[in-house]
C-alpha positions in Angstrom: -44.5 -53.2 -17.5 -43.0 -50.1 -19.1 -41.2 -47.3 -17.0 -39.5 -44.1 -17.3 -36.1 -46.1 -18.2 -37.2 -49.1 -20.2 -36.1 -48.6 -23.8 -38.3 -47.5 -27.0 -38.3 -47.7 -30.6 -40.3 -46.2 -33.1 -39.4 -47.4 -37.2 -35.7 -46.8 -37.6 -34.8 -44.8 -33.7 -34.1 -46.7 -30.9 -34.1 -44.9 -27.7 -32.3 -46.4 -24.5 -35.1 -44.5 -21.5 -38.1 -42.5 -22.5 -36.9 -39.1 -21.1 -36.7 -36.4 -23.9 -35.4 -33.0 -23.9 -37.8 -30.6 -25.6 -37.1 -27.5 -27.6 -36.4 -24.7 -25.4 -35.0 -21.6 -27.5 -32.0 -20.2 -26.1 -31.8 -17.1 -28.3 -27.8 -17.2 -28.1 -26.8 -17.1 -31.9 -24.7 -14.0 -31.1 -24.0 -13.0 -34.3 -27.6 -13.5 -35.7 -26.3 -15.5 -38.5 -28.7 -18.3 -37.5 -25.2 -20.7 -37.0 -25.0 -22.4 -33.6 -22.6 -21.5 -30.9 -20.3 -22.7 -28.3 -23.2 -22.3 -26.3 -25.5 -24.6 -27.7 -22.3 -27.4 -28.0 -22.5 -27.3 -24.4 -25.9 -26.8 -23.8 -27.1 -29.9 -25.3 -24.1 -32.3 -24.8 -24.3 -31.8 -20.9 -27.8 -33.2 -21.4 -26.4 -36.1 -23.4 -24.1 -36.8 -20.6 -26.7 -36.5 -18.2 -28.5 -39.5 -19.7 -31.6 -37.9 -21.9 -32.5 -40.5 -24.5 -33.4 -37.9 -26.9 -32.5 -34.5 -27.4 -34.7 -32.3 -29.4 -32.5 -28.9 -30.6 -34.7 -26.0 -30.4 -36.9 -24.0 -32.8 -34.4 -23.8 -35.9 -36.0 -21.7 -38.7 -36.3 -22.0 -42.4 -35.7 -18.4 -43.3 -34.2 -15.3 -41.3 -38.1 -13.5 -41.0 -38.7 -17.1 -39.4 -36.8 -16.3 -36.4 -39.2 -15.6 -33.2 -35.8 -13.2 -32.6 -32.1 -12.4 -34.5 -30.8 -15.0 -32.0 -32.6 -17.7 -32.8 -30.8 -21.1 -34.8 -31.7 -20.8 -38.5 -30.9 -23.9 -41.6 -32.0 -21.6 -44.5 -28.3 -22.0 -45.4 -25.9 -25.6 -45.9 -23.3 -22.6 -43.6 -25.2 -23.8 -40.5 -24.8 -27.0 -41.3 -21.6 -27.7 -40.1 -21.9 -26.4 -36.5 -25.2 -28.5 -36.0 -23.2 -31.6 -37.0 -21.0 -31.1 -34.7 -23.9 -31.1 -31.6 -25.3 -34.0 -32.9 -21.9 -36.4 -33.7 -21.1 -35.1 -29.5 -24.5 -35.9 -28.5 -24.0 -39.2 -30.0 -20.6 -40.4 -28.4 -22.9 -39.8 -25.2 -25.7 -42.4 -25.9 -28.1 -39.5 -26.7 -30.4 -39.2 -30.1 -30.9 -35.9 -31.9 -34.0 -34.5 -32.7 -34.3 -30.5 -34.0 -37.6 -28.5 -34.3 -38.0 -27.0 -37.6 -40.2 -23.8 -37.5 -41.3 -20.6 -38.7 -42.6 -18.0 -36.0 -45.0 -16.5 -38.7 -46.7 -13.5 -37.3 -44.7 -14.4 -34.4 -41.6 -12.9 -35.7 -40.9 -10.3 -33.3 -37.4 -8.8 -35.3 -38.9 -8.9 -38.5 -39.0 -5.9 -40.8 -42.9 -7.4 -41.7 -43.9 -10.6 -40.7 -45.8 -13.3 -42.5 -48.8 -15.0 -41.6 -51.5 -16.5 -43.1 -54.3 -13.4 -42.0 -52.9 -9.9 -41.5 -54.1 -10.4 -37.7 -51.3 -9.4 -35.2 -50.9 -11.2 -32.4 -51.8 -8.6 -29.8 -52.0 -4.5 -29.8 -48.6 -4.3 -29.2 -47.4 -6.8 -32.4 -46.6 -5.7 -35.2 -49.5 -6.9 -38.5 -48.2 -9.1 -40.6 -48.5 -9.2 -44.0 -50.9 -11.7 -45.3 -49.1 -14.7 -47.8 -50.0 -14.8 -51.3 -50.9 -18.6 -52.3 -48.0 -18.9 -54.5 -45.6 -17.3 -51.3 -47.6 -20.0 -48.7 -46.2 -22.6 -51.6 -42.5 -21.3 -51.8 -42.7 -21.7 -47.7 -43.4 -25.7 -48.3 -40.3 -25.6 -50.5 -37.9 -23.9 -47.7 -39.5 -26.2 -44.7 -38.7 -28.9 -47.3 -35.1 -27.4 -47.9 -34.3 -26.9 -44.2 -35.3 -30.6 -43.0 -32.9 -31.7 -46.0 -30.2 -29.7 -44.4 -31.3 -31.1 -40.8 -30.5 -35.0 -42.4 -27.5 -34.3 -43.4 -26.2 -32.8 -40.6 -26.8 -36.4 -39.2 -30.4 -35.6 -36.4 -31.5 -38.9 -35.7 -35.4 -37.6 -35.9 -37.2 -34.4 -37.4 -40.2 -32.4 -35.3 -42.3 -30.3 -37.2 -43.4 -27.2 -34.8 -47.0 -27.0 -35.6 -47.5 -25.6 -31.9 -47.7 -22.7 -29.8 -49.6 -20.4 -32.3 -46.5 -20.3 -35.6 -46.8 -20.8 -38.5 -48.0 -24.1 -39.2 -50.3 -23.8 -36.0 -51.7 -20.3 -37.2 -52.4 -22.4 -40.8 -54.6 -24.8 -39.5 -56.3 -22.4 -36.1 -59.8 -20.9 -37.8 -58.8 -18.4 -35.2 -55.6 -17.2 -37.2 -56.6 -18.1 -40.4 -59.1 -16.3 -42.1 -57.8 -16.9 -46.3 -60.3 -16.9 -48.6 -57.9 -19.7 -50.9 -57.4 -23.3 -51.1 -55.2 -23.0 -47.6 -58.4 -21.1 -45.8 -61.2 -23.8 -47.2 -59.1 -26.4 -46.5 -57.2 -25.3 -42.9 -54.5 -28.4 -42.4 -54.0 -27.8 -46.0 -50.3 -26.2 -45.7 -49.3 -28.7 -42.9 -50.2 -31.7 -44.9 -47.8 -30.3 -47.7 -45.1 -29.6 -45.5 -45.6 -33.2 -44.0 -45.3 -34.8 -47.1 -42.4 -32.4 -47.9 -40.5 -33.5 -45.1 -40.9 -37.0 -45.8 -39.5 -36.6 -48.9 -36.5 -36.0 -47.6 -35.8 -38.0 -44.9 -35.0 -41.4 -44.7 -37.9 -44.3 -44.8 -37.0 -45.6 -41.2 -36.5 -42.0 -39.6 -39.7 -40.9 -37.5 -41.5 -37.6 -38.2 -42.6 -35.5 -34.7 -45.1 -32.9 -35.2 -45.8 -30.6 -32.4 -49.4 -29.7 -31.4 -51.1 -27.5 -29.2 -53.9 -29.7 -28.4 -56.0 -26.8 -27.3 -56.0 -23.2 -27.7 -56.9 -20.6 -24.9 -58.2 -17.8 -26.5 -62.0 -16.7 -27.1 -63.1 -18.8 -29.7 -60.3 -21.2 -29.9 -60.4 -25.1 -30.6 -60.1 -27.2 -27.9 -59.5 -31.2 -27.7 -62.2 -32.6 -29.9 -61.1 -30.1 -33.2 -57.5 -31.5 -32.3 -57.9 -34.6 -32.8 -58.9 -34.2 -36.2 -56.4 -32.0 -37.4 -54.0 -34.8 -35.8 -55.7 -37.4 -37.9 -55.5 -35.7 -41.4 -51.6 -34.8 -39.9 -51.4 -39.0 -39.1 -52.6 -39.6 -42.6 -49.7 -37.5 -44.2 -47.0 -38.9 -42.6 -46.7 -37.9 -38.5 -45.3 -41.0 -36.6 -45.5 -39.1 -33.4 -47.2 -36.2 -32.2 -45.8 -34.5 -29.7 -48.5 -32.7 -27.0 -48.5 -29.3 -25.9 -51.3 -26.3 -25.7 -51.2 -22.6 -26.1 -49.4 -19.8 -27.8 -52.0 -19.0 -29.9 -52.7 -15.6 -28.5 -53.1 -13.6 -25.3 -54.9 -15.4 -22.7 -58.5 -14.3 -22.6 -61.2 -15.2 -20.7 -62.2 -18.0 -22.4 -59.3 -20.3 -20.2 -55.7 -20.1 -19.2 -53.1 -22.7 -19.0 -53.3 -24.8 -16.2 -50.8 -24.5 -13.0 -50.9 -27.9 -11.8 -48.4 -30.5 -12.6 -49.3 -32.9 -15.4 -52.0 -30.5 -16.6 -51.1 -31.6 -20.4 -50.9 -35.1 -19.8 -54.7 -35.9 -20.1 -54.5 -34.2 -24.3 -51.9 -36.3 -24.4 -53.4 -39.4 -23.8 -57.0 -38.2 -25.6 -54.6 -38.0 -29.1 -52.5 -41.3 -28.1 -56.3 -43.5 -27.1 -58.1 -41.8 -30.4 -55.3 -42.4 -32.9 -53.7 -44.8 -31.7 -50.5 -43.5 -32.2 -46.9 -42.4 -29.8 -47.1 -39.7 -28.3 -44.8 -37.2 -25.8 -46.3 -35.5 -23.1 -45.1 -32.4 -21.6 -46.0 -29.7 -19.2 -44.9 -29.6 -15.9 -43.3 -33.1 -15.4 -40.6 -32.9 -13.4 -40.8 -35.0 -10.5 -39.4 -38.5 -11.4 -42.2 -40.0 -10.0 -44.9 -38.2 -12.0 -43.0 -38.7 -14.9 -42.4 -42.5 -14.5 -46.6 -42.9 -13.7 -46.8 -41.0 -16.8 -45.4 -44.0 -18.4 -46.2 -46.8 -16.3 -50.1 -45.9 -16.4 -49.8 -45.6 -20.6 -50.4 -42.5 -20.8 -47.8 -41.2 -22.9 -44.8 -43.3 -24.9 -42.0 -40.7 -24.0 -42.1 -37.4 -21.5 -40.5 -34.6 -22.1 -38.7 -32.6 -19.1 -38.2 -28.7 -19.8 -37.6 -26.4 -16.9 -36.2 -29.0 -15.1 -33.8 -30.1 -17.6 -33.0 -26.3 -17.6 -32.3 -26.3 -13.9 -30.5 -29.6 -14.0 -28.7 -31.1 -16.7 -28.4 -34.3 -15.0 -32.1 -34.5 -14.5 -32.2 -38.2 -16.0 -29.1 -39.7 -13.9 -30.8 -38.2 -10.5 -33.9 -39.7 -11.4 -33.0 -43.3 -12.2 -31.6 -43.3 -8.9 -34.4 -41.8 -7.1 -36.5 -44.4 -9.0 -34.5 -47.2 -8.4 -33.6 -48.1 -12.2 -30.5 -49.3 -13.8 -28.6 -46.7 -16.3 -25.2 -46.6 -17.5 -23.2 -43.9 -16.0 -20.4 -42.4 -17.0 -17.7 -43.8 -15.6 -16.2 -40.0 -14.4 -19.6 -39.8 -12.3 -20.1 -43.0 -11.0 -18.2 -41.9 -7.1 -21.4 -39.4 -7.2 -24.0 -41.9 -7.6 -23.3 -44.9 -4.9 -25.5 -48.1 -5.4 -27.1 -49.2 -2.6 
């Protein structure tokens, strides 16, 4: 029987357990240059010491105006590689594998003078109206993603995650709610995402898995649901995605059509549906902080990996404490053994 502390392997990625630290923006690049700081180093390495098997570095953007804020990470320059490489090497020393989420905020780039998007539709009444990308600019954007992925590989990461969720640029393209284009990228909503997937795979070692994070449901009037998400995910799977990280929402202000659940595990049914329909591994996320619950998601074969977000913000050693609570074997840092007495 698989459980939260069973090892897991996909292609060349071998994980010691099923606990993932998902990407969570820190907004801590004090010099606004996209370069990771000591905060990022301590933040990520402490979770590696704390037992997470896979740490996915926060949303890291392919150009300066692709950031949510000017305090976000970037990989549009080779100068940004060394600081990330330092983080990856340190996490490896403590037994964790490292991924990075490559992204562009699109119309949600709050500090950009002129955000860009598939169509000139603002996020809400307080947001700037984005400029619609020309067809040629869309193709140039694909190239920016390719270059960023190449830099991430040079930094030594073990896996790449493309951010196709939460209303950011890839999501904006595959959603009819935000993509009203008349060109090839409007007629085929998944074309932009497919081209980025293919570009990323060209930069990645053959045995390195590619993750895509998706919003499997939109919480706006006229937004898509799980059936549409299954269909566009099927296209992305065929293009080269090896594993889906299944979230929801983020494409616009929550309207009368629905709102995100407030109960625990509210997104697990979405992950389970993607897993079952496509026969592909998935990461479940969303209020899974209780170890018994997270363990059940794995044991019931609803997901292959479990992402612990806010729980790991509160406690860098969430995985160590979860293993103790569940009475599962886990290698402890020798310095911390006295804090985890064996029964």
